[in-house]
N, C-alpha and C positions, 0 to 999 in steps of 0.2 A: 504493500500500500504506500510505502514511503516513496516509491518511484513516481507517484502522482502528486506528491506534496512538496517536492524540493523546488528550489528556485529556478530550475531550468524551464519548467512549463510556463510560468508567467512571462518569462522573457521570450519564449518561443511564440506564444500567442501575441505578444506585443509586436514582435518583428513581422509576423504574418499580417496583422491588422494594419500596421503602418505601411507595409509594402503594398497591400491591396489598395489603400487610399491613394498613396502617391503614384502607384502604377496607373490608376484611372486618370489622375491629373496629367501624367506624362503622355498617356494615350491621347487625351484631348488636345494637348499642345502639339503633338506630332501630326495629328490629323488636320489641325488648323494650318500647319506649315506646308504640308505636302499636297501638291495638286497634280494628279495624274494627267499626262498629256493625252490629247484626243487625236488619234491617228487620222481621222477623217475631217477634223475641224468642225464637227457638228455636235460637240459636247457629249459624245459617246466614247466608250473605251474600246470599241472595235468588236465587242462580243455580240454575236447575232444568233438567235434561236428561231426555229420555225420560219426562216427566211425573212421575217419582218420584225421579230421581237428583239429590240436592241437595249443594251444596258447603258443607262445614262450615267454621266460622270458628275453628279451633283454633290454638294457638301451635305453634312449631316443636318437634319432639320433643327432649327433653332430651339424648339421646345425640348428636343432630345438632349441637346448640348446643355441647356439650362438645368435639366433634370440631373445630369451628371454633376454639374457645378454645385447645385443645392445639396446633393448627396455628399459630396466631398466636404462642404462647409459644415453640414450637420455632423458628419463623422468627427471632424476636428473638435467641434463643440462638445460632442459626447465624450471624446477622449479626455478633454480637460475637466469636464464637469462630473463625470462618474468614474468609479473604480474600474478602469478598463486597461490601463497600461502598467503591467507589473504590480508593484506594491503601492502605486499612487492611489490614494484614497478618493481623489476627486474633490473639486472645489465646493460642490453642493453638500458634501457630507452624507450622501445616501448610502445605506447598506441594506442588505436583505433582512438582517435582524431587526433594524429599526422599522422597516416597512411592515414586517410581520407583527411586531409589537403594536404598532399603530392600528393595524387592521384588527388585531385581537382585542384591543381596547375598545374600538368601535363596536365590534360584535358583542363583547361582554356587556357593554352599556345597553345594547338593544335587548339583550335577554335577561338583564338584571331583574326587572319586575317579575319575570316568570319564576326565577330562582328564589326571589325574596319570600314568596309564600311557602316554599319548601323548607327554607332555613329554620323556621320556627317549629317545624314538625319533628317529633322524635323518629329515630330510625325505624323502629318497629311499625309505626303508623305509615311512614313514607314507603316502606317496602310493599305495602298493600295498595298504594295509590296508583291507579292505572297510568295516569299521565306521567308521574315521576318514574315509574318502572320503564315506560317507553323511552324516556329521555336517558335514564340510567343505562338501558340496554344499548342505546345508540352510542353513548360515551364509551361503553365497554367494547363494543364492536370496532369502533374506530381507533381505540388506543390500547386495549388490553388483550384482544383476541389474537393478536399476532403471536403472543407467547402462550397464553392460557387456552387458546382455542375458541372458536365461535360458540361452542357449547359449554365453555368454562371447565371442561374435564382435564385440561392441561395435557402434558406429554412428558417424555423423559426429560427431567431437569426443570420442569415447570409445573408447579403444584396444581392439583385438582381443587377447584374452589367450590365444588358442590357436595363434597363428602364429609364435611364437618371435621376433617383432620387438619388442624391448623398448626403451623410451625411456630408462629409467634402469638397465637391467640386469635380467636374468632369473634370476640366481642365487638360491637360497633366502634368503641374507642380504639381498639387495637387495629381494626381494619383501616380506620381513618389515619392512624399513625403510620401504618405501612404504606398507604397510598401517598400520603403527604411527604414522608421522609425517605421512602424506599427502604430496602434491607440489603445487607451484605451477610451472607452465610458462609462460614468457612470451617471446613474440617481439615485439620493438618494431617499429613501422612503419619500413621501410627504404627507402622511395621516395627520400627526400632523399639518402641515401648512395649509392644506385644511379645516380641521374641523372634524366633527364627521362622523360616518359611512354613514349617509344619505347625507352629503355634498360630500363625495367621490363618491357616486353613481350619484349624480347630475352632478358633474364635468365630470365623465365618459360619461354621456349622452350628455353633451355639446360638448365634444371632438368628439363624434360620429356625432353630428349635423353639425359641421364645415367641416367634411369630406364628407358630403352627405350620410352618412350611416344611417341605420335604428336606430331610437332612440325614447325616450320618450320626447316629446316636452316640457311638463310641467317641467320635471326634468332638461332639457337642459336650460330652461329659468332661473331656480334657480341656476344652476351651472355656469352661465356666470360670475357672480361677483366673485365667489370663484376661477375661473380660473386665477385670478390675481396672485395667488401663483405660477402658472406654467409659466406665461408670462415672467418672468425674463430670462428664457432660451428659451422657444418656441416662444416668441414674443406675442404681444397683439392680433394678428390675428391667432396665432398658426402655422405660416409658418416656424418656426424653424430658426436656425442660424448656417450656415456651419462653421463659424469661431470657434465655440465651439463644433460643432458636435451634436447640438440638432435637433431632427427630425421634419420634416414638418408634422403636424397633419391634414392638410387639403386635402391631395392628395389621400386619400383612400388606401395608401400603408402601411401595418402594419408589421413591422419587427418582432415583438414578439407576434403576434396573434391578430386577429380582434375580435370585439364584446365587449359588456359591461363587461363581466367577466374578459377578458384578460386585459382590461384597468384598471379596479379596482385593479387587482393583481399588475400591474406595479406601480400604485399610492401608494398602501400599502407597497409594498416590495422593490420597485426600482429594478435596475438591473445593472450589470457591464458586458460589452463585451470587448473582446480584440482581435485585430489582431496582431500577432507577427511580429516584424521587420524582413525583408528579406535581409538586407544589408550584413549579414555574409554569406548568402547562395549564393547570386548572385553578379556578377561583375556589375559595373555601366553600362556597355554596354548591359548586359543581362536585367537589369532593364529597360533600354531604349526600348528594343524590347518588353518586356512584357508590358510596359506602352502603347505602340502603339497598341498592341493586345487588351488590356482591353479598352482603349479609343475607339477603333474601334467597339467594341461590341454595343455601344449605340450611336455612332456619325457618323459612316461610312455607308452611304446608300448602298454602293456596297459590304459591308461585307457579306461573305457567311457563 
């Protein structure tokens, strides 16, 4: 990706842009100076088709020439005014980010009255409001479904939001906190703390055993003692700790893949997951509505 962000590309684009503009100017100047001779003295260039169709030797139409000139002048104005030449920010101070922020401010001002009536409603009530649910669903589809899926069932590495299995807690307050500030979940590589390769495999089978999954019972028995290295985060019973975002290992829900091989990989290599903060994208009122929609996915029996 760094190949497309180094200083070569802005300079490359600058050279091509300026070459195109000055090339047009040079072409106009040359055509104004060059006058092809007429072999027959009748303002034709001597080419004849179908016996009578002759090519005239006329200059470019004035309107066409002026269109070229106006284009060149506009291009030079654009180069000076907008960020188009390398790192030059342009005299007008325009940026994509500023335009986006301005458009979002206008849009938020238009919809503020709609969200104002939702802001005073508790999450549990809002989750049953048809209009709020429709808006929440649209917010979710446009911003959350890319990771969690259009049905919110998630995928490998992305939590299922419909099963009431919450990593950091599923209360309205916790969901709001997660949407607003984002989350970073990190499991360090634990192989060194667990022991040798055989110990890692034993712990993996013990983890499978406490979740009721298929496992090697002999290895699981040996892995129980070594699981102490994992208990600091996941708890002695493996039920996890929402305060620090450690997963419940007993419920048969596998965020990063099920089975012995997947668990061994996690013990050996660890993993880091991140959900980005959404506070810069949404207003507090929008987050309130989105929270109600997400909460309703796993808590509202009447949710459609």
